[in-house]
C-alpha positions in Angstrom: -74.8 33.4 -12.1 -75.8 32.7 -8.7 -75.0 29.4 -7.0 -77.5 27.2 -5.2 -76.6 28.7 -1.2 -77.5 32.3 -3.2 -80.8 30.9 -3.1 -81.6 30.2 0.6 -80.8 26.4 -0.5 -77.9 25.3 2.2 -76.8 21.7 2.1 -75.5 20.3 5.1 -74.5 21.6 8.9 -71.2 22.4 8.0 -69.9 26.0 7.0 -68.6 26.5 3.7 -65.4 28.6 2.9 -64.7 32.4 1.9 -65.3 30.9 -1.9 -67.5 28.3 -1.4 -64.8 26.7 -3.3 -61.8 24.2 -3.7 -59.4 27.0 -3.6 -60.5 27.4 -0.1 -57.8 25.4 0.8 -54.5 26.8 1.0 -52.4 27.1 -2.4 -55.2 25.3 -4.2 -55.3 27.3 -7.9 -57.7 26.0 -10.9 -58.0 27.2 -14.4 -59.7 26.5 -17.2 -59.5 26.6 -21.4 -62.8 26.8 -22.9 -63.0 25.5 -26.6 -66.3 26.5 -28.7 -66.1 26.4 -32.5 -69.8 27.4 -34.3 -72.4 24.1 -31.8 -69.9 21.1 -33.5 -66.8 22.0 -30.8 -67.8 22.3 -27.3 -65.1 21.3 -24.9 -62.5 21.8 -23.0 -59.4 21.4 -20.2 -59.6 22.3 -16.0 -56.6 22.1 -14.4 -56.1 21.9 -10.1 -52.8 22.1 -8.5 -52.5 21.3 -5.4 -49.6 23.7 -4.8 -47.8 26.1 -7.2 -44.5 24.5 -7.0 -42.8 22.2 -8.6 -45.2 18.9 -7.9 -42.6 16.6 -8.5 -39.9 17.6 -6.8 -42.6 17.8 -3.7 -45.2 15.6 -4.3 -48.3 15.6 -1.9 -49.9 12.3 -0.8 -52.9 11.4 -2.8 -55.7 8.6 -2.9 -58.2 7.0 -5.5 -61.4 5.6 -5.4 -63.5 4.2 -8.2 -67.2 4.7 -7.6 -67.8 3.0 -11.3 -64.5 2.4 -13.7 -66.4 3.4 -17.7 -63.8 5.7 -17.8 -60.0 6.3 -18.5 -58.3 7.6 -15.3 -54.9 7.7 -16.2 -52.5 7.3 -13.4 -54.0 5.5 -11.0 -52.2 2.1 -10.4 -48.8 4.4 -9.3 -50.8 6.3 -7.4 -52.7 3.7 -5.7 -49.0 1.7 -5.3 -47.4 4.6 -3.6 -50.0 6.9 -2.7 -49.4 10.3 -3.9 -49.3 12.2 -7.1 -46.5 14.2 -8.8 -48.6 16.5 -11.1 -51.5 19.0 -11.2 -55.0 17.0 -12.1 -55.8 17.7 -15.2 -59.4 17.1 -16.5 -61.1 17.5 -20.4 -63.0 14.8 -22.1 -62.7 11.1 -23.0 -60.4 11.5 -26.2 -58.4 14.0 -24.9 -56.7 12.2 -22.6 -53.1 11.1 -24.1 -53.2 15.2 -25.2 -53.4 15.5 -21.6 -51.6 13.4 -20.4 -48.3 14.0 -23.2 -49.1 17.9 -21.9 -48.4 17.1 -18.4 -45.2 15.3 -19.3 -43.7 18.5 -21.1 -44.5 20.3 -17.8 -42.8 18.1 -15.9 -40.0 18.6 -17.5 -40.1 22.1 -18.1 -38.3 22.8 -14.4 -35.4 22.4 -14.4 -35.1 20.5 -11.4 -36.5 17.5 -13.0 -34.0 17.6 -16.0 -32.4 13.9 -15.5 -36.5 12.9 -15.2 -37.2 10.0 -16.9 -40.8 8.7 -15.6 -43.6 10.7 -15.1 -46.9 9.4 -13.5 -49.4 12.2 -15.2 -53.3 12.1 -13.8 -56.2 13.1 -16.0 -59.7 12.4 -15.4 -62.5 12.3 -18.2 -66.4 12.2 -18.7 -67.2 11.9 -22.3 -69.1 15.0 -23.7 -69.8 13.6 -27.3 -73.3 14.8 -27.1 -73.1 18.2 -27.5 -69.2 18.0 -28.8 -67.8 16.6 -31.5 -65.5 14.6 -29.2 -63.7 12.5 -32.5 -62.3 16.0 -33.5 -60.0 15.7 -30.6 -60.3 19.6 -30.8 -58.3 20.1 -27.4 -54.2 20.2 -27.9 -51.1 20.3 -25.7 -51.4 23.7 -25.4 -54.8 23.9 -24.0 -53.9 21.9 -21.1 -50.1 23.5 -20.9 -52.8 27.2 -20.8 -55.1 25.9 -18.0 -52.2 25.2 -15.4 -51.0 28.3 -16.6 -54.0 30.6 -15.8 -54.5 28.5 -12.5 -55.1 30.7 -9.5 -56.5 30.8 -6.1 -60.2 32.7 -5.8 -62.7 32.1 -7.2 -63.7 29.7 -9.2 -65.9 29.5 -12.4 -68.7 27.5 -12.8 -70.6 25.3 -15.6 -69.9 25.7 -19.0 -66.4 26.0 -18.5 -63.4 24.2 -19.1 -64.3 20.3 -18.6 -67.9 20.9 -18.1 -68.4 22.9 -21.6 -70.1 20.0 -23.6 -71.2 17.6 -20.7 -74.8 17.1 -19.6 -76.0 16.2 -15.8 -79.8 14.8 -14.8 -80.7 15.4 -18.5 -80.0 18.8 -18.0 -76.6 21.4 -18.8 -74.1 20.3 -16.1 -70.6 21.7 -15.9 -67.8 22.3 -13.5 -68.9 22.4 -9.6 -67.4 24.1 -6.7 -68.1 24.1 -2.7 -66.1 23.6 0.7 -66.4 23.1 4.3 -64.5 24.1 7.1 -64.3 22.4 10.2 -64.7 23.9 13.6 -61.5 25.0 15.2 -61.6 22.3 18.2 -61.6 19.9 15.1 -58.7 20.8 13.6 -60.2 24.1 11.4 -59.1 22.3 8.8 -61.0 22.9 5.0 -62.1 20.1 2.6 -62.4 21.6 -0.7 -64.5 19.4 -4.2 -64.0 20.3 -7.8 -67.0 18.1 -9.6 -67.1 17.7 -13.6 -70.7 16.8 -13.9 -71.5 14.2 -16.7 -74.2 11.7 -15.2 -78.1 10.5 -14.8 -80.2 9.8 -12.0 -83.0 10.9 -10.4 -81.7 14.2 -9.4 -82.5 15.6 -5.6 -82.1 18.8 -4.2 -81.0 19.1 -0.8 -83.2 16.1 -0.6 -86.4 17.1 -2.6 -87.0 14.9 -5.3 -87.3 17.3 -7.9 -86.2 15.1 -11.0 -89.6 13.6 -10.7 -91.0 16.7 -9.6 -90.3 18.2 -13.1 -90.7 14.9 -14.9 -87.6 14.5 -16.4 -85.6 11.6 -14.4 -83.9 8.3 -16.0 -85.9 5.3 -15.7 -89.4 7.3 -16.1 -90.2 6.2 -19.5 -88.7 2.7 -19.3 -90.0 2.4 -23.7 -88.2 5.8 -24.6 -84.8 4.4 -23.0 -83.8 7.6 -21.6 -79.9 7.1 -20.5 -77.5 9.9 -19.0 -74.7 7.8 -18.4 -72.0 10.0 -18.5 -69.4 9.8 -16.2 -68.5 12.2 -13.0 -64.9 13.7 -12.2 -64.7 14.7 -8.2 -61.8 16.2 -6.9 -61.3 17.0 -3.7 -58.5 18.7 -1.7 -57.9 19.4 2.0 -55.2 20.6 4.3 -55.8 18.0 6.4 -53.1 16.1 7.3 -54.2 13.0 6.1 -52.8 9.4 5.0 -53.1 7.7 1.7 -55.5 5.1 3.5 -57.4 8.2 5.0 -57.7 10.0 1.4 -58.6 6.6 0.3 -61.5 6.6 2.4 -62.3 10.3 2.0 -62.6 9.8 -1.7 -64.8 6.9 -0.9 -67.1 9.0 0.9 -67.9 11.0 -1.9 -69.5 9.0 -3.8 -72.1 9.6 -0.7 -72.5 12.7 -2.1 -72.8 11.6 -5.2 -75.9 9.6 -4.3 -77.3 12.3 -2.2 -78.2 13.9 -5.5 -79.5 11.4 -7.2 -76.8 9.7 -9.3 -76.9 6.1 -10.0 -73.1 5.2 -11.2 -74.7 3.7 -14.0 -73.1 0.8 -16.3 -71.2 3.3 -18.8 -70.8 6.0 -16.0 -67.1 6.9 -15.2 -67.3 7.8 -11.6 -63.8 8.4 -9.8 -62.3 10.2 -6.6 -59.2 11.8 -6.4 -58.5 12.6 -2.8 -55.0 15.1 -2.3 -53.7 16.1 1.2 -51.8 19.5 0.8 -50.5 19.7 4.2 -47.2 21.1 3.8 -45.6 18.7 6.4 -46.6 15.8 4.4 -44.6 16.7 1.1 -42.7 13.9 -0.5 -39.1 14.8 -1.6 -38.3 13.4 -4.7 -34.6 13.1 -3.3 -34.3 12.9 0.1 -30.5 11.9 1.9 -32.5 10.7 4.8 -33.6 6.9 4.7 -36.8 7.9 6.6 -40.0 9.4 6.0 -41.7 11.2 8.6 -45.0 12.1 9.3 -47.6 12.6 11.4 -51.4 12.0 10.6 -54.9 12.1 12.0 -55.9 9.0 14.0 -58.7 7.6 12.5 -60.9 8.7 15.2 -60.8 12.2 13.9 -62.0 11.8 10.6 -65.5 12.0 11.1 -66.1 14.8 10.7 -64.2 15.1 7.8 -66.0 12.6 6.3 -69.2 14.5 6.7 -67.6 18.0 5.1 -66.6 15.8 2.2 -70.3 14.6 1.6 -71.6 17.9 1.8 -69.3 19.9 -0.7 -69.7 17.1 -2.9 -73.1 16.9 -3.0 -73.0 21.0 -3.5 -71.0 21.1 -6.0 -72.7 19.1 -8.3 -75.8 21.0 -7.7 -74.1 24.0 -8.2 -72.7 22.8 -11.5 -76.6 22.8 -12.8 -77.6 26.4 -11.6 -74.3 27.3 -12.8 -74.7 25.9 -16.1 -76.7 27.5 -19.0 -78.8 26.2 -21.8 -75.9 24.9 -24.6 -76.8 23.7 -28.3 -74.2 21.2 -29.7 -73.5 19.3 -32.7 -76.5 18.0 -34.9 -78.6 21.1 -33.4 -78.7 18.9 -30.1 -79.9 21.3 -27.2 -79.4 20.4 -23.9 -81.4 23.1 -21.5 -80.0 23.8 -18.3 -81.8 23.4 -15.0 -85.1 26.0 -15.5 -84.0 27.1 -11.8 -87.3 29.3 -11.0 -89.1 25.5 -11.4 -87.0 24.3 -9.6 -86.9 27.1 -6.9 -91.0 26.9 -6.6 -90.6 22.9 -5.5 -88.0 23.9 -2.7 -90.6 26.1 -1.7 -93.5 23.7 -1.4 -91.5 21.2 0.1 -89.9 24.0 2.6 -86.6 23.3 1.9 -85.1 27.0 0.9 -84.3 29.1 4.0 
């Protein structure tokens, strides 16, 4: 499956990493489990691991930002208070959040070092795939979640109709999982910013500044009378090896919403748009217990964040567009059929606007 960049659509000014994926950040792993049964079940799980070790024992700095809060993101209060996460990040459908949280507790308890752990803060994000999936059946099991974690790996990341993106809809077209990355120049630290998105939202699609949705005649508010709505959600997961404090990570998470806006997303009333930003810098890991009363850390100054802001905006924008290019037409429950982005028509539009290299 070709991605936006394969067609000559180059978003932004910074260069992507080797895989142009969140896994370009060293140590980050991604795993998917896709669940399909006939036309009625189209859902799944996506797991993102900041490192391969015991995350509860080696917590990582983190922050969350709410673009629009119509959602069920678990773990937010403790992350907001303490500035770290202690489990993998799981993405799934809205009604499977409790199941995924329960599975993360099981996963945490599976480590021998965690035998005396009495409290776990599972981090689970979601979008509502009920248009293509019989969401009330709650097909996701704890075994599916644990399998996604077990299967997580570095390298290329499958996009489109996979994992938590199996049944999602974006801008009226088939959405899904998308990913992208940016690498800063060596003079700016050479840090990598990787983004993975679960796209299930609406608006007026733009690709690299081109009004593709309007040109295709498919966009929100195109006909006020037909009440056209795609008001799902967008989950944005950001990983970087830059040594950032929780405060700086929150600022990074905020900028990812600008990347979503550049694609034409409008953060509608019933859209749950959340960003989770994590620093994987090994020197910033937070031990569960320590003999020292002090936690020493060296982090980037605020003055050094501008290029990281640019990187996360570009990577978020491209990840969302990649989710559309990778997705395939899907028929769901009640024979609802969601077409994929018409690639050739889209490329013709991009050429007319002179935005393909």
